[in-house]
N, C-alpha and C positions, 0 to 999 in steps of 0.2 A: 172724576177728574183729579189728577195729581198736580200739585204745585211744587216746583223745585224750590227748596228752601234757599238756594243761592240768590233768588230774587228778593228775598226778605231784607229788611233794613239791616239786620245783623248778619249779613252774608259772610261766609268764611273768606271771601275775597277782600272784604273791608273790615278787618277785625277792629272792634272798638276798644277803648281803654278799659271798659268794664270787664270784657272777656279776658284781656291780657292779665289784668291784675288778679282776677279770680283764679285763672289757671296757674299763675305763678305762686300765689298764696297756697292753693290747694296742695301742690306738689312739695312746696317747702314744708308745710305742716306734716305731710306724710314722712318727710325726712327726719322730723324731730322725734319720731318713734324710737330711734336708736338711743336717745337720751333717757327714755323711761323704761326701756326694755329690762334693764337691770333690776328695777324695782319690783317687777312682777315675774322674774324668771323662776322663782320657787313656787309660784301659785299654779295649781292644776291648769294645764293648757286649755282644755275644752270648757271647763267651768269658768275660767277667767274670761275667755272669749264670749261665752254665752252671756255672762253678766255685762260685759262691755256692750254687746249688740242690743241687749234688752234695754239698757239705759239710753243708748242712742236712739232706739226705736221709739221709746216714750217721748224723748225730746223732739224728734222729727214729726211724730204724729200730733204732738201738741202744737208745733209750729203750723202744720197743715190746718188744724182746727181753727187756730187764731186767724189764719189768713183766709178762712172761709172756703177752703178747698174740699169739696165733697168727694166721697169715695167714687171712683170711676170703675165701672164694670169692664172687665177685660175679656177679649176673645180668647179662645183656647190657645191660639198661637202666641198671643201676647203674654198669657199666663205662663206658657212654657218658656218663653224668652226670659221673663222675670225670674222664674225659678232657677233656670240655668245660670243667669247672671249672679244670683245670690249664692248658688252652690259653688261656682267656679271663682268668681271675682272676690268673694268674701271668705267662704269656708275653706275650700281647698287651697286657696292662695296662702292663707295663714299657716296651714299645715305644711305646705311646700317650703315656705320661707324658714320655718322653725327646723324642719328636718334637714334642709340644705345647710343651715347654720351649724347644726350638730356635726355634719360630715365635713364641711369645708370652711366654716367660719363665715362671718358676715361679708368679708371682702369678696368671696366668690359669688354670693348672691347679688351684691351690689354691681359686680362686673357684668353679670348676665342681664340684670334689670336695666343696666345702662344702655342696652340695645333697644329699649322700648321706643324711643323717638324714631329710630330708623324703621322699626317694624310697623309703627302706626303710619308713617309716611308712605310706606309701600302699600298698606292696606287701605289707605284713605282714598284711593281712586286713581288719579292721574297726576302724581306729584311731578313738579318741574325738576330739572337737574339741579337747580339752585337749592330747592327744598331738600332734595335727597342729600346733597353735599352738606347742608346745614345739619340735617339729622345725624349724618355720620360723624360730624364734628362734635355734636352734643353727646352722642354715644361714646365717642373716644374720650371726651372730657370726663364723663361720668365714670368710665372705666379707670382712668388715671386717678380720679378722686377717691374711688372706692378701693383701689389697689388690686393688683392682679391676684394676690393671695395664692392659696393652694387648696387642694381638696381631691377627693377620690371620685371615681365614676358615679357613685351614688349621689354625692353632693352636686355634681354637675347635672345629673338627671333631675333631681329635686329642684334645682335652680331653673332649669328649662321649663319645668312644670309651673313654677311661679311666674315665669315670663308669659307663658300661654294664658294663665289665669289673669294676669294684669291686662293683657290685650282684650280678653273677654269682658273685663270690667268696663271698658270703654265701648268696644264694638257692639256688644249685645244691648247696650243702653241706647244706642243711636236710633233704632226704630221705635223705641218706647217714649223718648223725650217729647216729640211733637204732641202726643196725646196726653201724657201724664205730667210733663214738666219736671223740673229738677227736684222739687220737694217730695213729690209723690214717688218718683223712681227711687230716691234715696230712702224714704220711709218704708216703702213696700219691700225693697230688697233687704234692708237691714232686719225688718221684722221677720221675713222668711228665714233668715239665717239662724235665728234663735232656736227654733225646734230642731233644725239640722244639727246644730252644735250640741244641743242637749242629748240627742240620740247618740251622737258620736262619743260624747263624754260618758254616758252611761255604759256604752259598750266597752270603752277603753279603761275607765277608772271606777265605774260603779258609783256608789254613793260618795266616794272620796273625791269626786269631781268638784265638790263645794266645801269650803270652810270659811270661817270668818277671816277676812283679809286683815293684815297689819295696816297701820296708818300709811306707810309708804306704798304698799300694794293698792290700797284703796285710792290713793292719790293718782297712782299710775293708771289704774283701770278707769278712773274718772276722766283723766286727761285723754286717754285713748277714745273713750266713748263720746265725750262732748266736743273736744277740739278736733281730733283726727277724723273720727267717723262722722259726727254730725256736721260740723262746719266744713271740713275738707270735702266730704262727699257732695254736699250741696253746691259748693263753689265750683267743683270740677264738672258736675253734670250741668250746671248753668252755663259754664264757659264752653263746653264741648260743641253745642250747636252754633255758638257765636263764632268760633274759630275754625271748626272742622278738625278731624282727627289728626291730619298732618301737622298743622301748626300747633294745635293744643298738645300733641305728643312731644313737641320740643321741650316743653316745660317739665316733663318727667326727668330731665337731666338735673333739675333742681333738688331731687331727692337726696343725693349724697351731699349737695351743698347745704341743705337744711340740717343734715346730721353733723356736718363739720362746724357750722356756726353755733348750733345748740350745744354741742360738746364744749366748744370754747367758752361760751357764755356761762355754762354751768361748772366750768373748771374741770371738765372730764378729760381734757387733753388739748395741747396746743397744735394748731394746724401745721402740717409739714409742707415742704416745698411741693411735693406731688399733689397734696390737697389743694393748695392755692393755684397751681398750674391747671389742675382739672377744672376748678371752679371758673377760671378765666376762659378756658376752652368752651365750657358750657354756655357762659354768657355770650361769648362771641357767636357760637352756633345759633343761639336763640335770636340774636339781632339779625344775623344773615337770613335765617329762615323766615322771620316775620317780614322781611323786605322782599321776599319772593313774590314774583308777579305771576306765578303759575296759576292756571285755571283750577278753581275748586271743583272737583268732580261732584257728580250728583250722589254724594255719599249718604244723604238722607233725604227723603221726600215727605212732605207734609200732606196727610190725607185731607181731602176737601172737608171743610167744616170743623177742622181741628184747630184752626188758628186761635180761637178764643180760649180753648182748653189749654193750649200750649202757653199762651200769654199768662193765664191765671196760674197755671202750674209752676211757672218759672218765677213767680213774684213772691219773694219772702215776706214774712210778716213785717209790716211797717215800711215796706219799700214803696217808692213812688211810682 
């Protein structure tokens, strides 16, 4: 017997403050990556990402152990979903973003990723016209904030690849979250990404994929691992079943906002008028979308008997 998760206390129809704050914080932290990208741009790509995910995996597995979360045996289907999530949402996504930036610059990637809210609203089931309008507003604001930029066909194709991988990052996790919970989905997917990145690095760079990082590079990789990967992944996966993909996806519009704010705080640049206008549109779209009364589709179902596992899996160490 299946139980529709929309009947649970944290139904997407009634988003709680915890889910809202978690989704907003997660996407804002992802946006701060722009501020540390310069510190690691000269470090070997695959080696750096392998180190980042290895450190994040160690942190997440430690959290799972402290929280008393035992290893959960997966079915063949669940293992395939998890592996695909790791490959697309983590490994290929990073490759697509970096290649798109080389061809068209970060503005082109930001513009395409600005459509994530609209895409998730469409994929979320039965979005109301109000939610669709809010998603379009958020996507437009993210596009304005990121800037239309320029690039060639290759840059656009790499950006579209990043968009697809970003959607996989959320949609493939949905059937896994009721059984595994946010901590284990984060820990398992990040752990699986490490050998994938190592193989890719050895094929692309050989033994040159690793070298001793400089102090700024070590700080940048550490920030990516502990803050963006460990903290943001958990917050996002814990918020997703609370809000549903349509409403949660609205917060992806905060990615360029996080980049703008972080850049200003670190003295990397003063926000322009389009930056501020885009941020205002994003916030407006999120407010409109969260007030939507559209019915949450049965975007995820909880298997019978999985309630306890989900509750335990979504409880971080020290949480009440």
